[in-house]
C-alpha positions as CSV (number, residue, x, y, z in Angstrom):
1,M,0.0,0.0,0.0
2,K,2.9,2.3,0.8
3,K,4.4,1.6,-2.7
4,I,1.1,2.1,-4.6
5,F,0.2,5.4,-3.1
6,P,3.2,7.4,-4.4
7,F,2.6,6.0,-7.9
8,L,-1.1,7.1,-7.9
9,L,0.0,10.5,-6.6
10,M,2.4,10.9,-9.5
11,V,-0.3,9.9,-12.1
12,F,-2.6,12.4,-10.6
13,I,-0.1,15.2,-10.7
14,I,0.8,14.5,-14.3
15,S,-2.9,14.5,-15.4
16,V,-3.5,17.7,-13.6
17,S,-0.5,19.2,-15.2
18,N,-1.6,18.2,-18.6
19,A,-5.0,19.7,-18.0
20,Q,-3.5,22.9,-16.8
21,I,-1.2,23.2,-19.8
22,A,-4.0,22.5,-22.2
23,D,-6.1,25.2,-20.6
24,S,-3.2,27.6,-20.5
25,L,-2.7,27.2,-24.3
26,K,-6.2,28.7,-24.8
27,T,-5.4,31.7,-22.6
28,S,-3.2,34.7,-23.0
29,I,0.4,34.4,-21.7
30,R,3.3,36.8,-21.2
31,S,6.8,35.3,-20.5
32,D,10.3,35.3,-22.0
33,S,9.8,31.8,-23.4
34,L,6.9,29.4,-24.0
35,K,6.9,25.6,-23.7
36,I,4.2,23.9,-25.6
37,L,3.7,20.3,-24.3
38,N,1.1,19.3,-26.9
39,S,1.7,20.7,-30.4
40,P,-1.3,20.9,-32.7
41,D,-1.5,20.0,-36.3
42,S,-1.9,23.7,-37.1
43,I,-0.9,26.5,-34.9
44,K,-2.5,29.9,-35.3
45,V,-0.6,32.7,-33.4
46,Q,-1.8,36.2,-33.1
47,K,-0.1,39.1,-31.3
48,V,-2.0,42.3,-30.6
49,N,-0.7,44.8,-28.1
50,D,2.1,42.5,-26.8
51,T,-0.4,39.8,-26.0
52,V,0.2,36.3,-27.6
53,R,-2.7,34.0,-28.1
54,V,-2.2,30.4,-29.2
55,D,-5.2,28.2,-30.2
56,T,-4.8,24.5,-29.9
57,L,-6.6,22.2,-32.3
58,K,-4.9,18.8,-31.8
59,K,-2.3,17.4,-29.4
60,V,1.0,16.7,-31.0
61,D,4.6,16.3,-29.9
62,L,6.2,18.8,-27.7
63,I,7.8,21.7,-29.7
64,Y,9.9,24.4,-28.1
65,I,9.4,27.9,-29.4
66,K,11.6,30.8,-28.3
67,R,10.1,34.0,-27.3
68,S,12.7,36.0,-29.4
69,L,11.5,34.3,-32.6
70,L,7.8,35.1,-31.8
71,D,8.7,38.7,-30.9
72,S,10.3,39.1,-34.3
73,L,7.6,37.4,-36.3
74,L,4.6,38.7,-34.3
75,S,5.2,42.4,-34.9
76,P,2.6,44.9,-33.8
77,F,-0.3,45.6,-36.2
78,Y,0.4,42.4,-38.3
79,K,-1.5,39.1,-38.4
80,I,0.8,36.1,-39.0
81,N,-0.3,32.5,-39.6
82,I,2.2,29.7,-39.3
83,D,0.8,26.6,-41.1
84,T,2.1,23.2,-41.3
85,I,3.3,22.0,-44.8
86,N,4.0,18.3,-44.5
87,K,3.7,15.4,-42.1
88,D,6.5,12.9,-41.7
89,T,4.9,9.5,-42.1
90,I,7.9,7.7,-40.6
91,S,8.2,9.6,-37.3
92,N,4.5,10.7,-37.4
93,R,5.7,14.3,-36.6
94,I,4.3,17.5,-38.0
95,I,6.9,19.5,-39.8
96,F,6.3,23.2,-40.4
97,T,8.4,25.9,-41.9
98,P,8.3,29.5,-40.7
99,R,7.1,32.1,-43.2
100,Y,10.1,34.3,-42.5
101,R,13.8,33.7,-42.8
102,R,16.0,35.1,-40.2
103,I,19.1,37.1,-41.2
104,I,21.7,38.3,-38.7
105,N,23.9,41.2,-39.6
106,S,27.6,40.2,-38.9
107,M,28.6,43.8,-38.3
108,N,26.0,45.0,-35.6
109,Q,24.4,41.6,-34.8
110,D,20.9,43.0,-35.8
111,T,18.3,40.4,-36.6
112,S,15.9,40.8,-39.5
113,Y,13.4,38.5,-41.2
114,V,12.8,38.2,-44.9
115,P,9.4,36.9,-46.1
116,I,9.6,33.4,-47.7
117,P,7.4,32.9,-50.8
118,K,4.2,31.0,-49.8
119,T,4.1,28.8,-52.9
120,I,6.3,28.2,-55.9
121,D,3.5,27.6,-58.3
122,H,5.0,30.0,-60.7
123,I,7.9,27.6,-61.4
124,A,7.0,25.0,-63.9
125,V,9.3,22.2,-62.8
126,F,8.3,19.6,-65.3
127,R,7.7,21.9,-68.3
128,T,10.2,21.7,-71.1
129,H,11.0,24.5,-73.6
130,G,12.3,24.1,-77.1
131,I,13.9,26.5,-79.5
132,D,13.2,26.2,-83.2
133,T,16.2,25.9,-85.4
134,I,16.7,27.9,-88.5
135,G,18.4,26.5,-91.5
136,L,20.7,28.8,-93.5
137,I,21.1,28.3,-97.2
138,N,24.3,30.3,-97.3
139,P,25.9,30.2,-93.8
140,I,28.1,33.1,-92.8
141,E,31.7,32.1,-92.8
142,L,34.7,33.8,-91.4
143,V,36.9,35.1,-94.1
144,S,40.1,37.0,-94.2
145,I,40.4,40.2,-96.2
146,K,43.8,41.4,-97.3
147,R,43.8,45.2,-97.5
148,K,45.6,46.8,-100.4
149,K,47.1,50.3,-100.3
150,K,46.3,52.1,-103.5
151,V,47.1,55.7,-104.3
152,I,44.9,57.4,-106.8
153,D,46.5,60.4,-108.6
154,P,44.4,63.4,-109.2
155,T,43.1,63.9,-112.7
156,W,45.2,66.5,-114.4
157,W,43.5,66.2,-117.8
158,K,40.1,67.8,-118.4
159,N,38.1,67.3,-121.6
160,K,35.3,69.4,-123.0
161,N,33.8,68.1,-126.2
162,S,30.5,68.7,-128.1
163,I,28.9,68.0,-131.4
164,G,25.8,69.9,-132.5
165,L,23.5,70.3,-135.5
166,D,21.2,73.2,-136.2
167,I,18.4,73.0,-138.7
168,N,16.2,75.8,-140.1
169,E,13.4,75.4,-142.6
170,V,11.0,77.6,-144.5
171,A,8.2,76.4,-146.7
172,F,5.6,78.2,-148.8
173,V,2.4,76.9,-150.4
174,N,0.4,79.4,-152.4
175,W,1.7,82.2,-150.2
176,N,0.3,85.5,-151.5
177,A,3.3,87.6,-150.3
178,G,5.7,85.4,-152.1
179,G,8.9,83.7,-151.1
180,S,11.1,80.7,-151.8
181,N,11.3,77.4,-150.0
182,S,14.6,76.9,-148.1
183,I,16.2,74.5,-145.7
184,S,19.6,75.0,-144.0
185,G,21.8,73.1,-141.6
186,L,24.8,73.8,-139.6
187,L,27.2,71.3,-138.1
188,K,29.3,72.3,-135.1
189,I,32.2,70.3,-133.7
190,F,34.3,71.4,-130.7
191,F,37.1,69.4,-128.9
192,S,39.1,70.8,-126.0
193,T,41.6,69.3,-123.6
194,T,43.4,71.0,-120.8
195,Y,46.3,69.8,-118.7
196,E,46.8,71.7,-115.5
197,K,49.2,70.7,-112.8
198,A,51.0,72.9,-110.3
199,Y,53.1,75.2,-112.5
200,T,52.1,74.0,-115.9
201,L,49.1,74.8,-118.1
202,W,48.6,73.3,-121.5
203,K,45.3,73.8,-123.4
204,S,44.5,72.6,-126.9
205,E,41.3,73.2,-129.0
206,I,39.9,72.2,-132.3
207,S,36.7,73.7,-133.6
208,A,34.9,73.2,-136.9
209,R,31.7,74.8,-138.4
210,Y,30.1,74.0,-141.7
211,G,26.7,75.2,-142.9
212,L,24.7,74.8,-146.1
213,N,21.5,76.3,-147.3
214,E,19.3,75.1,-150.1
215,Q,16.9,77.6,-151.7
216,Q,14.3,76.8,-154.4
217,D,15.8,77.1,-157.9
218,Q,19.3,78.1,-156.6
219,G,20.9,74.9,-155.3
220,L,23.2,74.6,-152.3
221,I,24.8,77.8,-150.9
222,K,27.5,77.7,-148.3
223,T,26.6,79.6,-145.2
224,D,29.5,78.8,-142.8
225,D,32.9,77.3,-143.3
226,E,35.6,77.4,-140.6
227,L,38.4,75.3,-139.2
228,K,40.4,76.5,-136.2
229,M,43.2,74.9,-134.2
230,S,45.0,76.3,-131.2
231,S,47.4,75.2,-128.6
232,T,48.7,77.2,-125.6
233,Y,51.5,76.1,-123.2
234,G,52.2,78.1,-120.1
235,Y,54.5,77.9,-117.1
236,R,54.4,80.0,-113.9
237,K,57.0,80.4,-111.2
238,D,54.7,79.6,-108.2
239,T,51.2,78.2,-107.6
240,I,49.9,81.5,-106.3
241,S,50.5,83.7,-109.4
242,N,47.9,83.9,-112.2
243,W,50.5,84.9,-114.8
244,Y,52.1,82.3,-117.1
245,Y,55.1,82.5,-119.4
246,T,53.3,81.3,-122.5
247,A,53.9,80.1,-126.1
248,K,50.9,80.1,-128.4
249,F,50.0,78.5,-131.7
250,N,46.9,79.4,-133.8
251,F,45.8,78.1,-137.2
252,N,42.7,79.0,-139.2
253,T,41.4,77.9,-142.6
254,Q,38.3,76.6,-144.4
255,F,37.1,73.3,-146.0
256,T,35.6,74.0,-149.4
257,D,35.5,76.7,-152.1
258,G,33.7,79.9,-151.5
259,F,31.8,81.9,-154.1
260,K,30.3,85.3,-154.6
261,Y,26.8,84.1,-155.3
262,P,25.1,83.7,-157.8
263,D,28.4,83.3,-159.6
264,T,29.6,79.8,-158.9
265,D,32.2,79.5,-161.6
266,K,35.0,81.5,-160.0
267,P,35.9,80.7,-156.4
268,I,37.0,83.6,-154.2
269,S,38.4,81.3,-151.5
270,R,39.5,77.7,-151.2
271,F,41.1,75.2,-148.8
272,F,44.4,76.7,-147.6
273,A,43.6,79.8,-149.6
274,P,43.7,81.6,-147.3
275,A,45.2,80.0,-144.2
276,Y,46.5,81.9,-141.2
277,L,49.2,80.8,-138.8
278,Y,50.1,82.7,-135.5
279,L,53.1,81.6,-133.6
280,G,54.4,83.7,-130.7
281,V,55.6,83.9,-127.1
282,G,54.4,86.2,-124.3
283,S,52.5,86.1,-121.1
284,Q,49.0,85.0,-120.2
285,Y,46.8,86.0,-117.3
286,N,44.5,83.1,-116.3
287,L,41.8,83.9,-113.8
288,K,40.3,80.5,-113.4
289,A,37.5,81.5,-111.0
290,K,36.1,83.9,-113.7
291,N,36.9,81.8,-116.7
292,L,38.9,84.8,-118.0
293,T,42.2,84.6,-120.0
294,I,44.2,87.5,-121.4
295,Y,47.2,86.8,-123.7
296,L,49.8,89.4,-124.4
297,S,52.5,88.6,-127.0
298,P,55.1,91.3,-128.0
299,V,56.6,88.9,-130.5
300,T,54.2,87.0,-132.8
301,L,54.8,85.7,-136.3
302,K,51.8,85.9,-138.6
303,S,51.9,83.9,-141.8
304,T,49.2,84.1,-144.5
305,F,49.1,81.2,-147.0
306,V,47.4,81.1,-150.4
307,F,48.1,77.7,-152.1
308,D,45.6,78.3,-155.0
309,E,47.5,79.4,-158.1
310,T,44.7,81.6,-159.5
311,L,44.2,83.5,-156.2
312,S,48.0,83.7,-155.7
313,N,48.4,85.3,-159.1
314,E,45.7,87.8,-158.3
315,G,47.5,88.8,-155.1
316,A,44.6,87.9,-152.9
317,F,44.6,88.1,-149.1
318,G,47.6,90.4,-149.0
319,V,50.2,88.2,-150.6
320,E,52.3,89.4,-153.5
321,K,51.2,88.3,-156.9
322,G,52.7,84.9,-157.8
323,K,53.7,84.1,-154.2
324,R,52.1,81.6,-151.9
325,S,52.7,83.2,-148.5
326,R,53.3,86.4,-146.6
327,N,55.0,86.8,-143.2
328,E,54.6,89.5,-140.7
329,L,56.0,90.2,-137.2
330,G,54.0,92.1,-134.7
331,T,52.0,92.2,-131.4
332,L,49.1,89.9,-130.6
333,I,46.5,90.5,-127.9
334,Q,43.8,87.9,-127.2
335,G,41.1,87.7,-124.6
336,N,38.5,85.0,-123.9
337,W,35.7,85.2,-121.3
338,D,33.1,82.5,-120.6
339,V,30.4,83.5,-118.2
340,E,26.9,82.3,-117.2
341,L,24.8,85.4,-117.3
342,F,21.6,83.8,-116.0
343,K,20.5,80.3,-115.4
344,N,20.8,78.3,-118.7
345,V,22.1,81.4,-120.5
346,A,25.9,81.5,-121.2
347,M,28.0,84.0,-123.1
348,T,31.4,83.5,-124.9
349,N,33.4,86.5,-125.8
350,A,36.6,86.0,-127.8
351,L,38.6,89.0,-129.1
352,S,41.9,89.0,-131.1
353,L,43.9,92.1,-132.0
354,Y,47.1,92.1,-134.1
355,T,49.3,94.8,-135.6
356,D,52.4,94.5,-137.7
357,Y,55.7,96.3,-136.7
358,I,56.9,96.7,-140.3
359,N,53.9,97.1,-142.6
360,N,51.7,100.0,-141.4
361,F,52.2,99.7,-137.7
362,G,49.1,100.7,-135.7
363,N,46.7,99.3,-138.3
364,I,45.0,96.7,-136.2
365,D,43.4,93.4,-137.5
366,I,40.3,92.5,-135.6
367,D,38.7,89.1,-135.1
368,W,35.8,89.2,-132.6
369,V,33.3,86.4,-131.9
370,L,30.4,87.0,-129.5
371,K,28.1,84.0,-128.8
372,F,25.1,83.5,-126.6
373,Q,23.9,80.0,-125.7
374,F,20.4,79.2,-124.4
375,K,20.1,75.8,-122.9
376,I,16.6,74.2,-123.3
377,N,17.4,70.8,-121.9
378,D,20.3,68.3,-121.9
379,F,20.2,67.9,-125.7
380,L,18.5,71.0,-127.2
381,E,20.1,74.4,-127.3
382,A,19.5,77.7,-129.1
383,S,22.3,80.0,-130.0
384,F,22.9,83.5,-131.3
385,R,26.4,84.2,-132.8
386,T,28.0,87.2,-134.4
387,H,31.5,87.2,-136.1
388,L,33.2,90.5,-136.9
389,I,36.4,90.6,-138.9
390,Y,38.6,93.5,-140.1
391,D,41.8,92.7,-142.0
392,D,43.6,95.4,-143.9
393,D,45.2,92.8,-146.1
394,I,41.8,91.6,-147.5
395,K,40.9,94.0,-150.4
396,F,37.6,93.9,-152.2
397,E,37.3,93.8,-156.0
398,T,38.2,96.7,-158.2
399,G,35.6,99.0,-159.7
400,V,35.4,101.6,-162.4
401,D,34.6,105.1,-161.6
402,N,32.7,107.6,-163.8
403,N,35.8,108.6,-165.5
404,G,36.6,105.1,-166.6
405,E,39.5,104.6,-164.1
406,T,39.8,101.4,-162.1
407,F,40.2,101.5,-158.3
408,M,40.2,99.2,-155.3
409,Y,37.5,99.3,-152.7
410,G,40.0,98.4,-150.1
411,A,39.5,96.7,-146.7
412,R,36.1,96.7,-145.1
413,V,34.4,95.4,-141.9
414,Q,33.1,91.9,-142.4
415,L,30.1,90.9,-140.2
416,K,28.2,87.6,-140.0
417,Q,25.2,86.9,-137.8
418,Q,23.6,83.5,-137.1
419,I,20.6,82.3,-135.1
420,G,19.8,78.7,-134.7
421,I,18.3,76.0,-132.6
422,G,19.2,72.3,-132.7
423,V,20.7,69.3,-131.0
424,L,23.9,69.5,-128.9
425,Y,25.6,66.5,-127.4
426,K,28.3,67.1,-124.9
427,F,30.8,64.5,-123.7
């Protein structure tokens, strides 16, 4: 009896203790630490105004919860639920994971808690992803490129060439005022090449003009006939100066016979009758920005050739009768100015003045060409051209005065004017 009584007393004390602990879990507590003898399947903890309330649903194994962890988790003004996640089937223990992870700062030993994601449904563990492949017909390959050093010299040569044809036509059908049908054409050819490098300037030109006119009952009449060639070579001492020491060559003649219409039996001019050659040295001022050139030559040889025997025997173009040429030494001044007056309107002004030292010095031979070009488009162009010549060596035919004496008309001003429209091809 003495041995049984202590055993019964112990059982009674344990049962009373369990009942008191179970009741205490349903009440409010305040202590530094909390010992839970019977742990529920789910623990719901609330802390409001430093009061902790723990509701018990089922009895489970004893779990020790520190007051410091609860104080951190159960912050004022927040409601926190700690739910169980899994149950260990082997040990039959409820395993739960806090919803916050504790982090301790190694510097100041402060404790902070980071929320742990509730679920990880956003991660598709068993989902596989594939990438479509693209087939390349011509795959890109790594190639090596060997670089070559190439020096391109500037272009010292410049060409300016053109070929044009002007056509004019007049037709009459029962025209009361009268008139004769006519058609005319003018062929124009111009070639120019210029070499300019540092101290050297070399420019050569060839121009040709030939025109015909056919009138009713009169046949073909020559309206223009000209062949000119020139070459100028200049050298300057520095690249700043616009003055060049220059040597110049000019040559002029015609292609076919010329007549004093309507007489077509006796030609008054022929090929190389006359022909003019200028050869001299001097100085040329070249203002490239204004397309202006002025040539001054104190020493220029002028040669006049008449290779036709009939004209030579007549002493035409200033040669002595029976001779084929005449030479003069004098001064030559030439100027050329190309300028665009307005849009698609250009002017060319070329003037040549020559006087002989020996024969009648001061009597000046003039050759002046003034031309206006009106551009219509890239291929059509209209032009207006005047050509004035005065040469003291060109005498007009003799005449008979009222007393029956013959005389020479002498030199006169020669003027030719042309207006045309046609096709012009530049290259």
